[in-house]
LONU-822051 format. One record per residue: residue in three letters; x, y, z of N, C-alpha, C, CB in turn. Coordinates in steps of 0.02 Angstrom, whole numbers, padded with zeros to 5 digits, always signed. Glycine has a CB too. Layout:
BEGIN
ALAXYZXYZXYZXYZ...
***
This chain:
BEGIN
MET-02327-02881-00515-02287-02815-00519-02363-02787-00489-02247-02781-00608VAL-02397-02839-00476-02455-02780-00490-02468-02708-00410-02546-02842-00502ALA-02438-02751-00353-02435-02687-00283-02352-02634-00332-02398-02748-00155PHE-02345-02632-00374-02295-02597-00411-02351-02556-00459-02235-02651-00451SER-02398-02557-00477-02449-02518-00519-02468-02524-00481-02483-02525-00575ALA-02523-02506-00406-02546-02499-00356-02507-02454-00348-02556-02544-00317PHE-02464-02454-00297-02432-02400-00296-02404-02317-00365-02385-02440-00270LEU-02409-02361-00384-02406-02285-00457-02470-02245-00429-02429-02318-00572VAL-02498-02301-00445-02617-02259-00464-02594-02193-00392-02746-02366-00412ARG-02592-02231-00327-02596-02175-00285-02548-02141-00271-02618-02186-00236VAL-02483-02140-00297-02444-02077-00293-02484-02018-00386-02328-02114-00298ILE-02503-02036-00428-02554-01997-00468-02597-01976-00443-02580-02022-00511VAL-02618-02021-00453-02702-01987-00422-02698-01966-00370-02766-02031-00412GLY-02672-01981-00302-02673-01948-00245-02635-01867-00243-02642-01999-00197SER-02589-01869-00322-02571-01813-00325-02581-01784-00345-02542-01802-00329MET-02649-01754-00399-02667-01775-00447-02735-01708-00390-02664-01873-00475SER-02758-01760-00351-02835-01725-00341-02791-01666-00274-02922-01803-00300ASP-02700-01670-00255-02671-01637-00203-02622-01559-00240-02619-01702-00162GLN-02618-01506-00209-02549-01474-00256-02493-01524-00204-02533-01356-00249PRO-02453-01553-00274-02375-01570-00267-02357-01530-00269-02339-01605-00303VAL-02277-01567-00216-02206-01533-00227-02178-01569-00219-02179-01484-00197ASP-02126-01544-00311-02083-01560-00334-02024-01564-00297-02083-01534-00376ASP-02022-01626-00253-01940-01578-00199-01892-01608-00252-01908-01616-00084LYS-01897-01645-00323-01825-01643-00337-01838-01609-00423-01781-01734-00327ALA-01869-01531-00383-01873-01486-00439-01812-01449-00467-01917-01440-00423HIS-01715-01473-00399-01671-01440-00418-01625-01506-00474-01634-01403-00348ILE-01667-01554-00460-01604-01582-00498-01674-01619-00571-01539-01662-00431ARG-01701-01647-00606-01762-01621-00630-01717-01627-00694-01802-01545-00601HIS-01718-01574-00678-01699-01528-00802-01588-01535-00792-01743-01335-00817GLU-01558-01569-00732-01511-01595-00756-01516-01655-00772-01471-01587-00727LEU-01555-01707-00739-01552-01778-00757-01588-01781-00848-01605-01828-00688ASP-01523-01803-00866-01515-01860-00930-01576-01919-00942-01441-01908-00914LEU-01628-01896-00942-01681-01982-00977-01666-01967-01043-01791-01993-00966SER-01656-01961-01091-01668-01964-01193-01615-02038-01211-01616-01859-01252ASP-01566-02065-01167-01576-02114-01176-01560-02157-01117-01552-02125-01227ALA-01634-02157-01078-01600-02185-00982-01635-02288-01016-01687-02119-00856PRO-01600-02298-01004-01632-02423-00991-01678-02411-00987-01617-02496-00914TRP-01744-02415-01009-01789-02426-00947-01822-02459-00948-01821-02390-00925GLN-01844-02499-00882-01845-02573-00890-01970-02572-00860-01752-02627-00804ARG-01961-02632-00903-02075-02629-00894-02061-02673-00831-02153-02690-00979ALA-02098-02654-00767-02107-02679-00748-02182-02753-00726-02082-02639-00736GLU-02149-02832-00767-02208-02832-00754-02208-02906-00712-02252-02821-00818PRO-02235-02931-00721-02263-03018-00666-02221-03037-00726-02375-03065-00652GLU-02179-03091-00721-02140-03140-00782-02179-03171-00839-02108-03205-00749GLY-02170-03178-00860-02212-03205-00936-02271-03176-00976-02243-03268-00925VAL-02295-03100-00932-02330-03071-00922-02310-02983-00981-02332-03079-00842THR-02330-02999-01015-02322-02938-01055-02410-02915-01050-02285-02956-01145LEU-02401-02856-01030-02433-02791-00989-02475-02734-01100-02318-02723-00914GLU-02519-02722-01112-02522-02667-01133-02512-02597-01103-02565-02672-01153ASP-02512-02569-01013-02485-02543-01002-02444-02555-00946-02509-02510-01010ALA-02383-02559-00937-02346-02569-00885-02324-02496-00841-02288-02608-00914VAL-02291-02529-00780-02241-02429-00758-02167-02482-00782-02238-02377-00617GLU-02140-02434-00771-02080-02417-00827-02018-02376-00755-02121-02340-00915TYR-01950-02399-00749-01917-02377-00713-01864-02376-00765-01913-02407-00651ALA-01822-02325-00749-01723-02321-00765-01688-02303-00704-01692-02251-00828PHE-01670-02353-00685-01573-02300-00641-01555-02252-00726-01450-02400-00613VAL-01523-02220-00659-01521-02137-00684-01453-02085-00644-01610-02098-00657PRO-01408-02124-00693-01339-02074-00653-01326-01991-00690-01248-02126-00671HIS-01325-01976-00628-01320-01880-00614-01232-01875-00606-01373-01843-00513THR-01239-01835-00637-01133-01808-00618-01141-01803-00529-01095-01684-00665ASP-01188-01751-00505-01166-01783-00424-01170-01838-00380-01187-01756-00386GLY-01155-01892-00423-01129-01945-00424-01186-01987-00400-01069-01947-00390VAL-01231-01994-00390-01273-02011-00333-01307-02037-00433-01316-01937-00253THR-01347-02100-00416-01382-02114-00470-01481-02130-00437-01333-02189-00510TYR-01479-02089-00465-01582-02084-00470-01621-02133-00513-01614-02004-00510VAL-01655-02162-00479-01724-02208-00510-01766-02184-00545-01769-02235-00467ALA-01774-02152-00620-01855-02124-00660-01919-02184-00656-01839-02108-00763MET-01965-02176-00643-02040-02191-00691-02067-02189-00669-02064-02235-00725ARG-02098-02183-00753-02179-02165-00769-02206-02230-00813-02188-02083-00822GLN-02258-02216-00873-02293-02235-00835-02295-02275-00947-02354-02177-00770SER-02293-02325-00981-02269-02348-01028-02315-02326-01101-02261-02419-01010SER-02362-02324-01070-02437-02284-01111-02428-02203-01134-02512-02282-01048LYS-02381-02182-01086-02401-02112-01088-02290-02094-01071-02486-02082-01003PRO-02244-02125-01127-02183-02096-01111-02152-02024-01124-02147-02134-01135ASP-02204-01983-01142-02184-01923-01127-02214-01874-01082-02180-01900-01175GLY-02245-01920-01012-02329-01907-00987-02260-01907-00912-02426-01994-01003VAL-02270-01898-00867-02263-01894-00803-02205-01949-00750-02334-01901-00787ILE-02179-01923-00758-02080-01955-00735-02086-01960-00654-01991-01877-00757LEU-02098-01980-00640-02068-01966-00545-01976-01979-00546-02116-02052-00472VAL-01977-01946-00499-01888-01958-00484-01859-02016-00422-01855-01874-00451PHE-01815-02002-00389-01807-02068-00321-01767-02050-00295-01791-02145-00329THR-01745-02028-00258-01676-02046-00226-01654-02118-00207-01673-02010-00164PRO-01587-02143-00192-01593-02212-00185-01632-02233-00099-01508-02242-00197ALA-01617-02195-00071-01646-02193-00001-01725-02208-00029-01631-02111+00047GLU-01758-02180-00059-01799-02189-00086-01823-02239-00108-01796-02163-00110TRP-01806-02238-00188-01823-02285-00197-01809-02388-00153-01806-02263-00254ASP-01762-02377-00117-01752-02417-00059-01789-02427-00036-01722-02407-00020ALA-01810-02395+00005-01871-02379+00045-01948-02431+00019-01883-02287+00029PHE-01981-02391-00053-02023-02407-00054-01991-02493-00103-02071-02345-00077VAL-01962-02504-00143-01953-02608-00101-01953-02653-00077-01941-02640-00085LEU-01920-02613-00021-01934-02635+00035-02002-02639+00071-01898-02607+00063GLY-02076-02593+00031-02095-02611+00033-02160-02650+00021-02075-02596+00045VAL-02125-02668-00046-02180-02684-00077-02133-02757-00087-02211-02631-00146LYS-02104-02782-00041-02091-02844-00036-02119-02840+00034-02017-02868-00051ASP-02125-02819+00082-02167-02804+00135-02262-02822+00123-02148-02720+00146GLY-02263-02816+00060-02348-02817+00053-02350-02752+00060-02401-02859+00111GLU-02343-02708+00082-02359-02644+00094-02427-02595+00044-02288-02615+00085PHE-02429-02602-00041-02448-02596-00092-02508-02627-00096-02407-02611-00130ASP-02490-02708-00063-02559-02749-00089-02625-02731-00071-02559-02816-00068LEU-02632-02732-00144-02768-02748-00166-02751-02795-00113-02832-02811-00284PRO-02822-02729-00061-02842-02797-00022-02865-02840-00043-02877-02796+00020GLU-02854-02944-00018-02910-02970-00051-02979-02963-00071-02913-03001-00033GLU-03002-03019-00103-03102-03007-00113-03109-03029-00085-03156-03022-00159ASP-03173-03026-00040-03217-03116-00013-03201-03117-00056-03298-03149+00009
***
């Protein structure tokens, strides 16, 4: 899941240098993340000190959103994705869109 971690770094670092726009502001405060079933995104058989965690969070509007956070900062930034955004991200990971360049 190196690609997954690289994506998160790009999103967080990129958003720190720009003025981020929270397009989920209208829904974020309504999502109950207190009992979210967080899952760690780690390579099989490896335990990372700091991993990306994600959770599928249902909402009363009938949509299940995907929340993502850094395991070392559970009270820090939490990204929220719609199902379509999450599907596009997963397809990008499978296609290698977020892979780090190979070293020479």
